[in-house]
C-alpha positions as CSV (number, residue, x, y, z in Angstrom):
1,M,106.3,81.7,75.4
2,S,103.4,84.0,76.2
3,E,102.8,85.5,79.6
4,T,99.9,86.7,81.6
5,A,100.5,89.7,83.9
6,T,99.4,91.7,86.9
7,P,101.4,95.0,87.5
8,A,103.8,93.1,89.8
9,V,103.8,89.5,88.7
10,T,103.8,87.6,85.4
11,W,103.3,84.0,84.8
12,S,104.1,81.9,81.7
13,D,102.0,79.4,79.8
14,V,102.5,75.9,81.0
15,A,105.3,74.1,79.1
16,G,106.0,70.4,79.8
17,G,104.1,70.7,83.1
18,V,106.1,73.8,84.3
19,M,104.8,77.2,85.0
20,T,107.2,80.1,85.7
21,V,106.1,82.9,88.0
22,T,108.1,86.1,87.8
23,L,108.2,88.8,90.5
24,R,108.7,92.2,88.8
25,R,107.8,95.0,91.3
26,G,110.7,97.4,91.3
27,P,112.9,98.5,92.9
28,A,113.2,95.4,95.2
29,N,110.1,93.2,95.0
30,A,108.7,94.4,98.3
31,L,105.9,92.0,99.2
32,G,103.1,94.5,99.3
33,L,99.6,93.9,98.1
34,P,100.5,94.1,94.4
35,I,102.8,91.0,94.7
36,I,100.4,89.2,97.1
37,E,97.5,89.7,94.7
38,G,99.8,88.7,91.7
39,L,100.9,85.5,93.4
40,N,97.3,84.6,94.2
41,A,96.4,85.3,90.6
42,A,99.2,83.1,89.3
43,L,98.2,80.3,91.6
44,D,94.6,80.6,90.5
45,A,95.8,80.2,86.9
46,A,97.9,77.2,87.8
47,D,94.9,75.6,89.6
48,A,92.6,76.3,86.6
49,D,95.0,74.9,84.1
50,G,95.2,71.5,85.8
51,L,98.5,70.5,84.0
52,V,101.0,72.3,86.3
53,K,103.2,69.8,88.0
54,V,106.0,72.2,89.0
55,L,105.9,76.0,89.6
56,V,109.1,78.0,89.5
57,V,109.2,81.4,91.3
58,R,111.9,83.8,90.1
59,S,112.6,87.6,90.0
60,D,113.1,89.9,87.1
61,I,114.6,92.6,89.3
62,P,118.5,92.6,89.2
63,G,120.0,92.1,92.6
64,F,116.8,91.0,94.3
65,F,114.7,87.9,94.7
66,A,112.4,89.8,97.2
67,A,113.6,92.3,99.7
68,G,110.9,91.7,102.3
69,A,107.6,93.1,103.4
70,D,106.3,96.4,102.2
71,I,107.6,98.6,105.1
72,K,106.2,101.8,103.5
73,H,102.8,100.2,103.5
74,M,103.2,98.9,107.1
75,S,104.1,102.4,108.3
76,S,100.9,103.8,107.1
77,V,98.3,101.4,108.5
78,D,96.7,100.8,111.9
79,A,96.9,97.5,113.9
80,E,93.8,96.0,112.3
81,S,95.1,96.7,108.8
82,F,98.5,95.4,109.7
83,T,96.9,92.1,110.8
84,A,94.9,91.9,107.6
85,Y,98.0,92.5,105.5
86,G,99.9,89.8,107.4
87,D,97.0,87.4,106.9
88,R,96.9,88.0,103.2
89,L,100.7,87.4,102.9
90,R,100.5,84.2,104.9
91,G,97.6,83.0,102.9
92,A,99.5,83.4,99.6
93,L,102.6,81.7,101.0
94,D,100.5,78.8,102.5
95,R,99.1,78.2,99.0
96,L,102.7,78.0,97.7
97,A,103.6,75.5,100.5
98,S,100.7,73.2,99.8
99,A,101.5,69.7,98.6
100,D,99.3,69.9,95.5
101,R,102.4,70.6,93.3
102,I,106.1,71.1,93.6
103,T,107.3,74.7,93.9
104,I,110.9,75.9,93.4
105,A,112.3,79.3,94.4
106,A,115.1,80.4,92.0
107,V,117.0,82.9,94.1
108,D,119.6,85.3,92.7
109,G,120.4,88.4,94.8
110,L,118.7,89.3,98.1
111,A,116.0,87.2,99.8
112,L,115.3,89.0,103.0
113,G,112.4,89.0,105.5
114,G,109.2,88.2,103.6
115,G,111.3,87.4,100.6
116,L,113.1,84.6,102.4
117,E,109.7,83.5,103.9
118,L,108.4,83.2,100.3
119,A,111.4,81.1,99.3
120,M,111.0,78.8,102.4
121,A,107.4,78.3,101.6
122,C,108.5,76.7,98.3
123,T,109.2,72.9,98.2
124,L,112.8,73.5,97.1
125,R,115.2,76.4,96.8
126,V,117.9,76.9,94.1
127,G,120.4,79.7,95.0
128,G,122.9,81.5,92.9
129,A,126.4,82.1,94.3
130,D,125.6,85.8,94.8
131,A,122.4,85.2,96.8
132,K,122.0,86.4,100.3
133,F,119.4,85.4,102.9
134,G,118.1,86.9,106.1
135,L,115.3,87.5,108.5
136,P,116.1,91.0,109.9
137,E,112.7,91.8,111.5
138,V,114.2,92.3,115.0
139,K,115.8,95.5,113.6
140,L,112.2,96.8,113.2
141,G,111.1,95.6,116.6
142,L,109.1,92.7,115.0
143,I,109.5,89.0,114.4
144,P,109.2,87.1,111.1
145,G,105.4,86.9,110.8
146,A,104.8,85.0,107.5
147,G,106.1,81.6,108.6
148,G,109.8,82.4,109.2
149,T,109.9,81.4,112.8
150,Q,108.4,78.0,112.0
151,R,109.9,77.1,108.6
152,L,113.5,78.2,109.3
153,P,114.1,75.9,112.3
154,R,112.6,73.0,110.3
155,L,115.2,73.6,107.5
156,V,118.3,74.5,109.5
157,G,117.7,73.5,113.1
158,R,116.8,75.6,116.2
159,G,120.3,77.0,117.0
160,R,121.1,78.1,113.5
161,A,117.6,79.6,113.1
162,L,118.0,81.6,116.3
163,D,121.4,82.8,115.3
164,I,120.1,84.1,111.9
165,M,116.9,85.7,113.4
166,L,118.4,87.2,116.6
167,S,121.4,88.7,114.9
168,A,119.5,89.8,111.8
169,R,122.6,88.9,109.8
170,Q,122.7,88.0,106.1
171,V,123.6,84.5,105.2
172,L,125.8,84.0,102.1
173,A,124.8,81.4,99.5
174,A,127.6,79.0,100.4
175,E,126.6,78.9,104.0
176,A,123.0,78.7,103.1
177,H,123.7,75.6,101.1
178,A,125.9,74.1,103.8
179,I,123.2,74.4,106.5
180,G,120.3,73.3,104.3
181,L,118.6,76.7,103.8
182,I,118.9,76.2,100.0
183,D,119.0,72.8,98.3
184,R,121.1,73.5,95.3
185,L,123.9,76.1,94.8
186,V,124.7,77.2,91.3
187,D,126.8,80.0,89.6
188,A,125.7,83.6,90.2
189,G,122.9,84.5,87.8
190,A,122.1,80.9,87.0
191,A,119.4,80.1,89.5
192,T,116.5,80.4,87.1
193,D,118.0,78.2,84.5
194,A,119.0,75.6,87.1
195,A,115.5,75.7,88.7
196,L,113.9,75.2,85.3
197,A,116.2,72.3,84.5
198,L,115.3,70.7,87.9
199,A,111.6,71.4,87.2
200,S,111.8,69.6,83.9
201,E,113.5,66.6,85.6
202,L,110.9,66.5,88.3
203,C,108.1,66.5,85.7
204,T,109.2,63.1,84.5
205,M,108.2,61.5,87.8
206,S,104.8,60.5,89.2
207,L,103.1,63.6,90.7
208,P,100.9,61.6,93.0
209,A,104.0,59.9,94.4
210,Q,105.8,63.2,94.8
211,R,102.8,64.6,96.6
212,A,102.8,61.6,98.9
213,V,106.5,62.1,99.6
214,I,106.0,65.7,100.6
215,R,103.0,64.9,102.8
216,T,104.8,62.1,104.5
217,V,108.0,64.1,105.1
218,D,106.1,67.1,106.4
219,A,104.1,64.8,108.8
220,S,107.4,63.6,110.2
221,F,107.9,67.0,112.0
222,D,104.7,66.8,113.9
223,T,104.1,63.1,114.7
224,P,105.9,60.4,116.8
225,L,108.1,58.0,114.8
226,D,105.7,55.1,115.1
227,E,102.8,57.2,113.9
228,G,104.9,58.5,111.1
229,F,105.7,54.9,110.0
230,R,102.0,54.1,109.9
231,F,101.3,57.2,107.8
232,E,104.1,56.2,105.4
233,V,102.6,52.7,105.0
234,A,99.1,54.2,104.3
235,Q,100.5,56.6,101.7
236,E,102.4,53.8,99.9
237,Q,99.3,51.5,100.0
238,D,97.2,54.2,98.5
239,L,99.7,54.7,95.7
240,F,99.9,51.0,95.0
241,E,96.1,50.7,94.8
242,D,95.0,53.9,93.2
243,G,98.1,55.8,92.0
244,E,100.5,55.4,89.2
245,A,102.5,52.5,90.7
246,K,101.2,50.0,88.2
247,E,102.6,52.1,85.3
248,G,105.9,52.7,87.1
249,I,106.4,49.0,87.8
250,T,105.3,47.9,84.4
251,A,107.7,50.4,82.7
252,F,110.6,49.2,84.9
253,L,110.0,45.6,83.9
254,E,109.6,46.5,80.2
255,K,112.8,48.6,80.4
256,R,111.1,51.8,79.2
257,A,110.4,55.3,80.5
258,P,107.1,55.4,82.5
259,R,104.2,57.3,81.0
260,F,102.9,59.2,84.0
261,S,100.0,61.6,83.6
């Protein structure tokens, strides 16, 4: 499989609807401008390809998924440059979080600070048994500033999120799975293989329907229940009229696998 690269990020050719994006900025994948620019370049490539249904984000640095923001860079900038850096990081993570495609974080090793924020921006998270997670920004006199204060409570609840952020503690993989911070727990070192297997499974489903599921679930956090019901009905109606529902229903009746685009 061929790869395209920036100095800090590589991405694979699309195979079966799956693109793999690899973080490779030693020693710990600090989320400085090289990784931010590399993520944006990989997402540009996925957008241009048009065939990417699932994007898997992994690390090539042993012991680290991503260790957090680039503190060395932060120490050398003024307030205006710090704000600009944060905006660029948030922009890249917001692109990962969009409902245009499914994204999976394959986490082995440490996912701390911005690294955990990157993982939480993905649709799903697969964690190896040796993975550790945390948002330790209070140790620096800061708060998680790339979505952590918003995404973590949505995944684990207010109390657990406050416990993790206020104490700056590291959460082991087993606890992360138990509280919903990661979605699948696998053997140490197996996160990438498990994420790719999951990606291949997800690619057999209808992408328009998957996008609608993500939009509808995300809307449930911000809307009253009755409004959420109405949004759900509208999404389902759109899929029935203009989506791939006809093919799915026909395939079910004909007892064959659906041929989704």
